N, C-alpha and C positions, 0 to 999 in steps of 0.2 A: 891981666895975669893974676891979679889979686882976687878977682871974682872966681877964677878957676880953683885957686887954692881953697877958698872958703867953701866952694861946692864940694870938693873932695873931702874936706873935714866933716862936712855935714853928713856925707854918705857913710863915713867911717863911724861917726857917733851913732848914726841910726842903726848900723849893724851891731854895735856893741850893746845898745840898749834893748835889742830884740831878745825875747826869752829863748833859752836853749831848748833844742828839740828833745822831747822826752825819750828816756832810755827804753829800748824795746824789751818788753816783758816776755819771759819764756812761756811757751804755750803748754798748758797742762796736758798730760798723756790721757788719751781716750781709753776708758775702761771697757774692755771687750766683755760681752755677756758670757756667762758660763756655758759649758757644753751640755749641761743637763737639759734634756728635752722637756717641753711642756706638754703634758698629756691632757688632751681634751676629750672628754666623754660625751658622746652625742647619742641621744636616744631617739631612734626613728620608729614611729608607730606605722606599721604597714597593715593595711586592711586586707583580711583574708579574702581571696578570690574563689577558693574552692574548699571543700571539706578535707580535713587532713587525712592522709593515707593511713589505713589501719596497720598498726604495727604487728607483724607476724609473731606468733608465740615463739619463745626460745626453743632451739633444738635440744631434745633430750640428750643428755650426756650419758653414754653407756657406763655401767658400773665398772669400776676397776677390779673389783673382787671377782675371783673365778666363780662361775655358777655352780650351785650345789646340785648334783645329780641324785635323784631319789629313785631307787629301783623298787618297783612294786612287783612282788611275786604273786601271781594268781594261780591257784590250784585248778587244773582242768577238771571239767565235770566227769570225764571218763578217761581211762588210760589210753594214751596214744599208742598206736601200733609200733612195735619195736622194729626198727628198720634193719635190714641185713647189711653186713659189711661187704663191700665189693672191693677186693684187692686189685692192685694194678694189673692190667693185662686183660684182654677180652676173654681169654679162654680159662682164666683162673676161676676156681669154684667160689661161690658166694657163701660166706660163713654166716650162719644164723646165730642170734644171741642165745647164750646158754640159758637165759631166763625163760625162754620159750620151752626148754626141755624140762623145766621144773626139777632139775636134779636127777630126773629119771633117765634122760638122754643128754649126751654131751657131744662135742665135736660134730655138730650137725652142719652139713653143707648141701648146696644144690648147684648144679652146673649152669643154670640160667634162671632169669626172672621172667622169661617169656615162654609160654607153651602154645604151640600152633597146631592147627589141624592139617594144613596143606603146605606150609612153608618149611624150609630146611634151615636149621635142624628142627625136627618135630618133637623132640623129647627132652626130658630133664632127668638127670641122674641124682638121686638122693643118697647121702651117706650119713649114718648116725652111729653112735657108740653108747652102750649102756653099762654102767658100773654095777647094776643090780644082777647078781648071779641067778636070781630066781626067774629072770626073763630069758626064755629060750626062743621065743618067736616074737616078731613084731608085725602087726597088721597095719597096712596103709589105708587110711580113710581120706576121702576127698568130697568136695561139693563145689558147685559153681554159684556165683552170686552176681547179679547185674551191678553195674558201677554205682548206681544210686542206692543199692542194697534194699530194693523194694520187694523183690521176689526171689529170696534165697531158696536154692534147692536143698533137699534133705541130705544128710551125711550118708555116704555110701562106702561100703568096704570094697576095696579093689582086690586085696589078697595079701599074702605074706611077703615080706621082704626077704632077700637072700641073706642067709647067715654066713659070714666069712670067718667066724671064730673069734675068740677073745672079746665077745660082746659087740662085734662090729656087724652092721647090717647095711645092705645096699639095695637100691631099686631104680630101674630105668623105666620112666613113665612117659608114654607117647600121647600126643594130642588125639590120636585115634582111639586111645584107651578110655577116653571119657565116654561114658554111656551116651548114646544119641539123644536120649531124653534130657540129659544134663548139659548138653552143649549150648552155650550162649556166646555168640560172637561179641568180642570186646567186653569181657566180663572178668571177674576175679576168680582165680583158681585157688581154693583154700584146702588145707590138708592137716592131718593129725597122725601121730604115731602112737599106737596102742600096744603095750607090752603084755605078752601072754606067758603064763606059767606052763610047765610041762603038761599039766592037766587040761590046758585050754582056757583056764579062767584068766580074767584080766588082773594083772599085778598092778600096773599103773600106766599112766599115759602122759603125753606132752600136752601143752596147751593147744588150742585150736589156732593154727598159724594162718592169719588172715591178711589180705591185701598186700601180699608180697609178690605174687605171681599173676601176670596178666594172661588171659586165654583169648586167642583170636583165631578166626578161620584162616586168614591169610597173614602175610608178613606184617609185623607191627610197624 
């Protein structure tokens, strides 16, 4: 029994003499890295395998400013023929420009711009007025000219126009009235009014009215 007590005491003494277990130390917090990314610049040298493509030239940008229009007026080498005025309606008379009357004749009209030998209607009626009291008669002159104006016929007097009083004169001229030697198919029929005094002398005249009437054998 004594040995047991001694053994127990020895165990107790051994336990008291053993060093105490070290106190557990707190673990330091782990510092997380910041969110700022790390930029790595890497230079890669690539060997060219083909010639670089040619860069096209830049497309021209149209100007924003409005274009400047320059009008060049060129004087004609000769006076253009004064064109007649054709009122609305096929049967209305054609009015000739007063400039062709030179102030000697005004209110000049013709019923058509076509004169034919065999087609209907075959004639043209001319009407004119003169303010010149010295003119008592008007003689109608005409000629024919080929379209290219290479072989013009001479001017030929047809005869006097009919006087209607108050300086008004009229004449109906047919395609058959053209002298046979003056007839040219598809040609110009040109005419002129010549004012005569009571004595038969020429007082004044209109211009030669050219390239306003076509003369054909058949319908134009």
